C-alpha positions as CSV (number, residue, x, y, z in Angstrom):
1,M,44.0,52.7,-40.8
2,T,41.7,50.5,-42.9
3,V,38.9,51.7,-45.2
4,D,36.4,50.6,-42.7
5,D,38.2,52.4,-39.9
6,T,38.4,55.6,-41.9
7,A,34.7,55.5,-42.6
8,F,34.0,54.9,-38.9
9,V,36.1,57.8,-37.9
10,R,34.4,60.0,-40.5
11,R,31.0,59.1,-38.9
12,L,32.4,60.0,-35.5
13,R,33.6,63.3,-36.7
14,E,30.1,63.9,-38.1
15,R,28.7,63.2,-34.6
16,D,26.9,60.1,-35.7
17,L,25.2,58.8,-32.6
18,A,25.0,55.2,-33.8
19,A,28.8,55.2,-34.5
20,F,29.4,56.7,-31.1
21,R,27.3,54.1,-29.4
22,T,29.3,51.4,-31.1
23,L,32.5,53.1,-29.9
24,V,31.3,53.0,-26.3
25,E,30.2,49.4,-26.6
26,R,33.6,48.4,-27.9
27,H,35.8,50.2,-25.4
28,H,33.9,51.2,-22.3
29,A,34.8,48.1,-20.2
30,G,38.5,48.2,-21.0
31,L,38.7,51.9,-20.3
32,V,37.1,51.4,-16.9
33,R,39.6,48.7,-16.1
34,L,42.4,51.1,-17.0
35,A,41.0,54.0,-15.0
36,R,40.5,51.7,-12.1
37,V,44.3,51.3,-11.9
38,F,44.6,54.8,-10.6
39,C,41.1,55.5,-9.1
40,A,40.2,54.6,-5.5
41,S,37.0,52.9,-6.5
42,R,35.1,51.5,-9.5
43,A,32.5,54.3,-9.1
44,T,35.3,56.9,-9.5
45,A,36.7,55.1,-12.5
46,E,33.2,55.0,-14.1
47,E,33.0,58.8,-13.5
48,V,36.3,59.3,-15.2
49,V,35.4,57.3,-18.2
50,Q,32.1,59.1,-18.5
51,E,34.0,62.4,-18.7
52,V,36.2,60.9,-21.4
53,W,33.2,60.0,-23.5
54,I,31.9,63.5,-23.2
55,V,35.3,64.8,-24.4
56,A,35.4,62.2,-27.2
57,F,32.0,63.2,-28.5
58,T,32.2,67.0,-28.2
59,R,35.9,67.4,-29.2
60,F,36.6,64.5,-31.5
61,E,38.5,66.8,-33.8
62,G,41.3,66.4,-31.2
63,Y,41.9,62.9,-32.7
64,S,44.5,63.3,-35.4
65,G,44.3,59.8,-36.8
66,N,48.0,59.2,-36.5
67,G,47.6,56.5,-33.8
68,S,44.8,54.0,-33.1
69,L,41.5,55.3,-31.8
70,K,41.6,53.1,-28.7
71,A,45.1,54.4,-27.9
72,W,43.8,58.0,-28.1
73,L,41.0,57.2,-25.8
74,A,43.3,55.4,-23.4
75,G,45.6,58.4,-23.2
76,I,42.7,60.6,-22.2
77,V,41.6,58.1,-19.6
78,V,45.1,57.8,-18.1
79,N,45.5,61.6,-17.9
80,K,42.1,62.2,-16.4
81,A,42.4,59.3,-14.0
82,K,45.8,60.6,-12.9
83,T,44.4,64.0,-12.3
84,R,41.5,62.6,-10.3
85,A,43.9,60.4,-8.3
86,V,46.2,63.4,-7.5
87,R,43.1,65.5,-6.5
88,D,42.0,62.6,-4.2
89,R,45.6,62.3,-3.0
90,R,45.8,58.7,-4.0
91,V,49.0,59.1,-6.1
92,A,51.6,61.9,-6.3
93,S,52.7,61.6,-9.9
94,F,53.2,59.2,-12.9
95,S,56.9,59.5,-12.5
96,E,56.8,58.4,-8.9
97,L,54.5,55.5,-9.7
98,A,56.9,54.3,-12.5
99,R,60.0,54.7,-10.4
100,S,58.4,52.8,-7.5
101,D,57.3,49.9,-9.8
102,L,60.7,49.7,-11.5
103,E,62.9,50.0,-8.4
104,N,61.0,47.8,-6.0
105,G,59.9,45.0,-8.3
106,T,61.3,41.5,-8.2
107,D,61.5,39.3,-11.2
108,G,61.2,35.9,-9.5
109,L,61.4,33.9,-12.7
110,D,64.2,33.2,-15.1
111,P,63.9,35.5,-18.1
112,K,64.6,32.4,-20.3
113,R,61.0,31.2,-19.4
114,F,59.7,34.0,-21.8
115,R,60.1,34.3,-25.5
116,G,61.2,37.6,-27.1
117,D,57.6,38.6,-27.7
118,G,56.8,38.2,-24.0
119,S,54.8,34.9,-24.3
120,W,55.7,31.9,-22.2
121,A,58.4,29.6,-23.6
122,D,56.8,26.7,-21.7
123,P,53.1,27.5,-21.6
124,P,50.6,25.4,-19.5
125,A,49.5,22.3,-21.2
126,P,46.0,22.7,-22.8
127,W,43.1,20.5,-21.7
128,D,42.4,17.8,-24.2
129,A,38.7,18.0,-23.7
130,M,36.2,20.3,-22.0
131,T,34.1,18.8,-19.2
132,P,31.6,20.5,-16.8
133,E,34.2,20.3,-14.1
134,R,36.8,22.0,-16.3
135,D,34.3,24.6,-17.4
136,V,33.7,25.5,-13.7
137,A,37.4,25.5,-13.0
138,G,38.1,27.7,-16.0
139,R,35.6,30.3,-14.9
140,Q,37.0,30.2,-11.3
141,L,40.5,30.7,-12.8
142,I,39.3,33.8,-14.7
143,V,38.1,35.3,-11.4
144,H,41.4,34.5,-9.7
145,L,43.3,35.9,-12.7
146,Q,41.4,39.2,-12.5
147,D,42.1,39.4,-8.8
148,M,45.8,38.8,-9.5
149,I,45.8,41.6,-12.1
150,D,44.0,43.9,-9.7
151,A,46.7,43.3,-7.1
152,L,49.6,44.3,-9.4
153,P,51.5,47.5,-8.7
154,P,49.7,50.4,-10.6
155,M,52.2,50.9,-13.5
156,Q,52.7,47.1,-14.0
157,R,48.9,46.7,-14.1
158,A,48.5,49.5,-16.5
159,A,51.2,48.2,-18.8
160,L,49.7,44.7,-18.8
161,L,46.2,45.9,-19.5
162,L,47.3,48.1,-22.4
163,R,49.7,45.8,-24.0
164,D,48.5,42.2,-23.2
165,V,44.7,42.7,-22.7
166,E,43.9,45.6,-25.0
167,E,46.8,44.8,-27.4
168,H,48.0,48.3,-27.9
169,D,51.1,48.9,-29.9
170,P,54.2,49.1,-27.6
171,A,55.0,52.6,-28.8
172,E,51.4,53.7,-28.0
173,V,51.7,52.2,-24.5
174,C,55.0,54.1,-23.9
175,R,53.4,57.4,-24.9
176,T,50.3,56.8,-22.8
177,L,52.3,55.8,-19.7
178,E,55.2,58.2,-20.3
179,V,57.8,55.5,-20.1
180,T,60.7,54.4,-22.3
181,E,60.6,51.1,-24.3
182,G,63.1,49.6,-21.9
183,N,61.0,50.5,-18.9
184,L,57.9,49.1,-20.5
185,R,59.7,45.8,-21.1
186,V,60.7,45.7,-17.4
187,L,57.1,46.5,-16.2
188,L,55.6,43.9,-18.5
189,H,58.2,41.3,-17.5
190,R,57.5,41.8,-13.8
191,A,53.8,41.8,-14.2
192,R,53.8,38.6,-16.3
193,T,56.2,37.0,-13.9
194,R,53.9,37.7,-10.9
195,L,51.0,36.3,-12.8
196,R,52.9,33.2,-13.9
197,A,54.1,32.4,-10.4
198,Q,50.6,32.7,-9.0
199,L,49.0,30.7,-11.7
200,E,51.6,28.0,-11.2
201,A,50.8,28.0,-7.5
202,L,47.1,27.6,-8.3
203,A,47.7,24.8,-10.8
204,A,50.1,22.9,-8.5
205,P,48.8,19.5,-7.5
206,A,47.5,19.1,-4.0
207,P,49.9,17.4,-1.5
208,P,49.1,13.7,-1.0
209,R,46.6,13.1,1.7
210,R,48.0,11.5,4.8
211,E,46.3,8.3,6.0
212,R,44.6,8.4,9.3
213,P,44.4,5.5,11.8
214,G,41.7,3.1,10.8
215,E,41.4,4.5,7.2
216,A,42.1,2.5,4.1
217,V,44.9,3.9,1.8
218,G,43.4,6.1,-0.9
219,S,40.0,6.1,0.8
220,A,38.1,9.1,2.1
221,V,36.1,7.0,4.7
222,P,37.2,4.8,7.6
223,R,37.9,1.2,6.8
224,R,35.0,0.0,9.0
225,L,32.5,2.2,7.1
226,A,33.9,1.1,3.7
227,T,32.8,-2.5,4.4
228,L,29.2,-1.7,5.1
């Protein structure tokens, strides 16, 4: 923990409202995304996270300082979201979710396509220059990517959000999700594989357009109209 982090935690322990407001601004959106993995609706996820903020503010002494602050918050969110999901009869238990995701997943891509740190060995080629069209396409891709993440099995989605999106330490993710390091690697590999396959499908070039009778090759209008 850095000096700045230590000072920030001290302010939180002293119930500094400005510090707490900063904490909410930093982590609220990510915690809602995490809660949404297990909750039936965004409204329920928001309720869960609001409960977590109450716990964080009134019982901050529960934070030991051994792990990161965001990992501590994530652990509370996961436990409360799991409890809410069980109460709503959406999931039975964490162990059942993990077992389902590990046993029923399919890899689909050769593991050699990933480096040891989980990044792509052959990443998509970057655009050389940004254009208005590429800006629009990029924003559309972000929407598609969020939909893809939302469609992942619960434990794969939680692992991906904690490790790749929120950048939690692997050991913290294992503790939060109650999985082994080996199982975490499997969950992450399968989640990344699904996303890679779907992104490749989106980026695949469109099939060549078949020429229709009376239409010039490569033209989108009939030959007789092209001469006007």
